[in-house]
C-alpha positions in Angstrom: -11.5 35.4 -33.2 -9.1 33.2 -31.2 -5.4 33.9 -31.8 -3.3 31.4 -33.8 -0.9 29.3 -31.8 2.8 30.2 -32.4 4.6 27.8 -34.7 8.3 27.5 -35.5 10.3 25.1 -37.6 8.8 21.7 -37.1 10.0 18.2 -37.5 8.5 16.2 -40.3 5.4 18.3 -41.0 4.5 21.0 -43.5 2.7 24.3 -43.5 2.4 27.2 -41.1 4.2 30.5 -40.8 6.5 31.7 -38.1 5.1 34.6 -36.0 6.5 38.1 -36.6 9.2 38.9 -34.1 8.5 41.5 -31.4 11.9 43.1 -30.9 13.4 40.5 -28.6 16.7 41.3 -27.0 18.5 44.1 -28.5 15.9 44.7 -31.2 16.2 41.3 -32.9 14.9 41.2 -36.5 11.8 39.4 -37.6 12.2 35.6 -38.1 11.9 35.1 -41.9 12.0 31.3 -41.7 8.7 29.5 -42.7 7.4 27.0 -40.2 7.0 23.3 -41.0 5.4 22.0 -37.9 1.6 22.1 -37.6 0.2 20.5 -34.4 3.1 19.6 -32.0 3.4 15.8 -32.1 6.8 15.0 -30.4 10.4 15.6 -31.1 12.9 13.9 -33.5 14.8 11.1 -31.9 17.9 9.3 -33.0 21.1 7.7 -31.7 23.0 11.0 -31.7 20.4 12.8 -29.5 21.1 14.0 -26.0 19.4 11.7 -23.4 16.7 13.8 -21.7 13.8 13.2 -19.3 10.8 12.0 -21.1 12.9 10.7 -24.0 12.4 13.7 -26.3 15.7 13.3 -28.1 15.3 16.9 -29.3 18.8 18.0 -28.5 21.3 16.8 -31.1 24.8 16.0 -29.8 27.5 18.3 -31.1 25.1 21.0 -32.5 26.0 24.6 -31.8 23.4 27.2 -31.1 23.4 31.0 -31.3 21.6 33.8 -29.4 18.4 32.2 -28.0 16.6 35.5 -28.2 17.4 36.4 -31.8 14.3 36.5 -33.9 12.0 36.0 -30.9 8.3 35.8 -31.9 5.5 37.9 -30.5 4.3 37.0 -27.0 0.8 35.4 -27.3 -1.7 35.4 -24.4 -4.0 32.4 -23.8 -6.7 32.8 -21.2 -9.1 30.3 -19.5 -12.1 28.9 -21.4 -15.2 31.0 -21.4 -17.5 28.1 -20.9 -17.5 24.9 -18.8 -17.1 24.0 -15.1 -14.3 26.5 -14.6 -13.7 29.7 -16.4 -10.8 31.3 -14.6 -7.1 30.9 -13.7 -6.3 31.8 -10.1 -2.5 31.2 -10.1 -1.2 28.9 -12.8 2.1 27.1 -12.4 4.2 24.0 -13.3 3.9 23.8 -17.2 5.2 20.6 -18.8 5.0 19.4 -22.4 4.4 15.7 -23.3 5.6 15.3 -26.8 4.0 11.9 -27.5 0.6 13.5 -26.8 1.4 17.0 -28.3 -0.1 18.4 -25.1 0.8 21.0 -22.6 -0.2 20.4 -18.9 -0.2 23.0 -16.2 -1.5 23.5 -12.6 -3.7 26.1 -11.0 -2.3 25.9 -7.5 -4.7 28.5 -6.0 -8.1 27.5 -7.5 -11.0 26.9 -5.3 -12.0 24.6 -3.6 -8.9 22.6 -4.6 -6.0 22.7 -7.1 -6.7 21.6 -10.6 -4.6 20.6 -13.7 -5.3 22.1 -17.2 -4.2 20.8 -20.6 -3.8 22.6 -23.9 -3.6 20.7 -27.2 -2.3 23.1 -30.0 -3.3 24.4 -32.4 -6.3 25.0 -30.1 -6.0 28.0 -27.9 -8.7 26.9 -25.5 -7.4 25.1 -22.4 -9.4 22.1 -21.1 -9.9 21.1 -17.5 -7.9 17.8 -17.1 -7.9 16.9 -13.5 -9.9 18.3 -10.6 -8.8 18.1 -6.9 -5.2 17.3 -8.0 -3.5 19.1 -5.1 -0.8 20.0 -7.5 1.7 22.8 -7.7 4.7 21.9 -9.9 4.6 19.1 -12.5 7.2 17.0 -14.2 7.4 14.2 -16.7 9.0 10.8 -16.3 10.8 8.6 -18.9 7.5 7.0 -19.8 5.7 10.3 -20.4 3.7 10.0 -17.2 2.9 13.1 -15.2 4.6 13.6 -11.8 2.7 15.8 -9.4 4.0 17.9 -6.5 0.9 17.4 -4.4 1.1 20.4 -2.1 -2.2 19.7 -0.4 -1.5 16.1 0.6 2.3 16.7 1.0 3.3 13.9 -1.3 4.4 13.2 -4.9 2.3 11.1 -7.2 2.3 9.7 -10.7 -0.7 10.3 -12.9 -1.7 8.9 -16.3 -1.9 11.8 -18.7 -4.6 10.2 -20.7 -7.0 9.2 -17.9 -6.1 11.6 -15.1 -5.9 8.7 -12.7 -3.3 8.5 -9.9 -1.3 5.3 -10.6 1.5 5.5 -8.0 2.7 7.4 -5.0 6.4 8.1 -5.5 7.0 10.0 -2.2 4.6 9.4 0.7 3.2 12.2 2.8 5.8 13.8 5.0 7.1 16.9 6.8 7.4 18.8 3.5 5.2 20.6 1.0 6.5 19.8 -2.5 6.6 22.9 -4.7 8.5 22.2 -7.9 10.2 19.1 -9.1 12.4 17.6 -11.9 13.0 13.9 -12.8 16.3 12.7 -14.3 16.1 10.1 -17.1 17.5 7.4 -14.8 14.6 7.9 -12.3 16.2 10.2 -9.8 13.7 12.8 -8.6 14.5 16.3 -7.2 11.9 18.5 -5.5 11.8 21.7 -3.5 10.0 23.1 -0.5 10.5 26.9 0.1 7.9 27.5 2.8 6.9 24.7 5.2 8.6 23.0 8.2 10.4 20.8 5.7 11.9 23.7 3.9 14.9 22.7 1.7 15.4 20.6 -1.4 15.4 16.9 -1.7 16.6 14.0 -3.8 14.6 10.8 -4.2 16.6 7.8 -5.6 15.1 5.4 -8.2 14.6 3.0 -5.2 12.5 5.6 -3.4 15.0 6.6 -0.7 14.5 10.3 0.2 17.5 12.5 1.1 16.9 15.9 2.6 16.0 18.5 3.4 19.2 19.8 1.9 19.7 23.2 3.5 22.2 24.8 1.0 19.6 27.1 -0.5 17.6 29.4 1.7 14.2 29.1 0.1 14.4 26.6 -2.8 11.7 26.9 -5.4 12.5 26.3 -9.1 14.6 23.2 -9.9 16.0 22.0 -13.3 18.8 19.9 -14.8 21.6 20.7 -17.2 21.3 19.1 -20.7 23.8 16.4 -19.7 21.9 15.9 -16.4 25.2 16.2 -14.4 24.3 19.6 -12.8 21.3 20.6 -10.7 20.1 24.2 -10.7 18.1 25.3 -7.7 16.5 28.8 -7.4 16.2 30.8 -4.2 12.9 32.6 -4.3 13.8 35.0 -1.5 17.4 35.9 -2.4 16.8 35.9 -6.2 19.8 33.5 -6.6 20.3 30.4 -8.8 22.7 27.9 -7.3 24.3 24.9 -9.0 25.2 21.5 -7.6 27.2 18.7 -9.2 25.4 15.3 -9.4 27.1 12.0 -8.9 26.6 9.2 -11.5 24.0 7.7 -9.2 22.2 11.1 -8.9 23.4 12.0 -5.4 23.8 15.8 -4.8 27.3 17.0 -4.0 26.3 19.8 -1.7 29.9 20.8 -1.2 30.0 21.8 -4.9 27.3 24.4 -4.4 28.1 27.6 -6.4 26.3 30.8 -7.1 25.3 30.7 -10.8 23.4 33.9 -11.2 21.3 36.6 -9.5 18.1 37.8 -11.2 17.1 41.4 -11.6 13.4 40.8 -11.1 11.9 39.7 -7.8 10.0 36.5 -7.1 12.5 34.2 -8.8 10.3 31.1 -9.4 10.3 28.2 -11.9 13.0 27.6 -14.5 13.5 25.9 -17.9 16.6 24.9 -19.8 17.3 24.8 -23.6 19.5 22.5 -25.6 22.4 25.0 -25.4 22.3 24.9 -21.6 20.8 28.4 -21.3 18.7 28.9 -18.2 15.3 30.6 -18.3 14.1 32.0 -14.9 10.6 33.2 -14.2 10.7 36.6 -12.4 8.6 39.7 -11.9 10.4 41.2 -14.9 9.6 38.4 -17.3 11.7 35.3 -18.1 15.3 36.2 -17.6 17.8 34.2 -19.7 21.3 33.2 -18.6 24.1 31.6 -20.6 25.6 28.3 -19.3 28.3 30.4 -17.7 25.8 32.6 -15.8 25.9 35.7 -18.0 22.7 37.6 -18.5 21.5 37.3 -22.1 18.2 39.3 -21.9 14.6 39.0 -21.0 11.6 37.3 -22.7 9.0 40.1 -22.2 6.2 38.0 -20.7 5.6 40.2 -17.7 5.5 38.7 -14.2 6.1 35.0 -14.7 5.9 32.0 -12.4 7.3 29.2 -14.5 8.2 28.1 -18.0 8.7 25.0 -20.3 9.5 24.3 -23.9 7.0 22.7 -26.2 5.8 22.3 -29.8 6.9 19.8 -32.4 10.4 21.3 -32.5 10.5 22.4 -28.8 11.1 26.1 -29.7 7.8 27.4 -28.2 8.4 28.7 -24.7 5.2 28.4 -22.6 5.1 30.7 -19.6 2.6 30.6 -16.7 2.0 34.2 -15.6 -0.6 34.2 -12.8 -3.9 34.3 -14.5 -2.7 34.1 -18.1 -0.7 31.5 -20.1 1.7 32.9 -22.5 3.6 31.5 -25.5 6.5 32.7 -27.6 8.8 31.1 -30.2 12.5 31.2 -29.6 15.6 30.3 -31.6 16.9 27.4 -29.5 14.9 24.2 -28.7 14.4 23.4 -25.0 14.3 20.4 -22.7 11.2 18.8 -21.1 10.4 19.2 -17.4 
């Protein structure tokens, strides 16, 4: 029997039950709250909501949050489909949630003969092949809920319609870089990383399409995310296991002189990251998803095992989806998170 998708407190729905907690950080108790979400179908908006990429409006201004790992649910594993044109995950990456579609998208950046994109529409636990020959590694979402692809094969960044899988625009033309991970700000600024190629560094692309970089202030930049107020850029160094922060100007320009060491992970292979509404940072490592407070203090680990990347999804954005090589994992947490 297929496992049931994790649900947590929803927005405007009824029914469902929160999963039983599996210890969490410091032996957190079971979450007794009943769910009210059903199939994820977008967040709750409103004038008091924090502006975030993709227009989720899920982070309410002025709301305080507690321990993000308290009452953590059991980690659920989701494998590839057992039938169809592709029945394996080689190395999955770049998960993003599009609230208006209630759908998770993620890449397989090592599938053969070319990279593909999968989608998962909860409560189903069977991923569907969305786009073949995508060339994609990391994914992001723009303010119009369109997919943004780091096309590692063609060394460019494109925009793709999430309903048709058609490429609709090239945001960054092919160049001397190999885009790995990326993040779009709500004003159209785009940030992407390249940890390996001749164009190694991280980059900013203005809303007008002007490319700045490579910025060489991080040795091997991989994961990249924004703070909830979009004024700080976090860039992960996959080789040194360091997360560094950079202040952003009002126009989105990176103040490289402001670069500061934010945290160092315990697990190797620091990869992709996610951010919740409280500003906590979730970093995919060999140990699982390591969680840091906005001040850089270690809060604990989501026990997903070796993890490449993460994003928040579900109707209330409290489900953390984690790509972990050949398995997708999902776990409900206490604090809602931002889109990627």
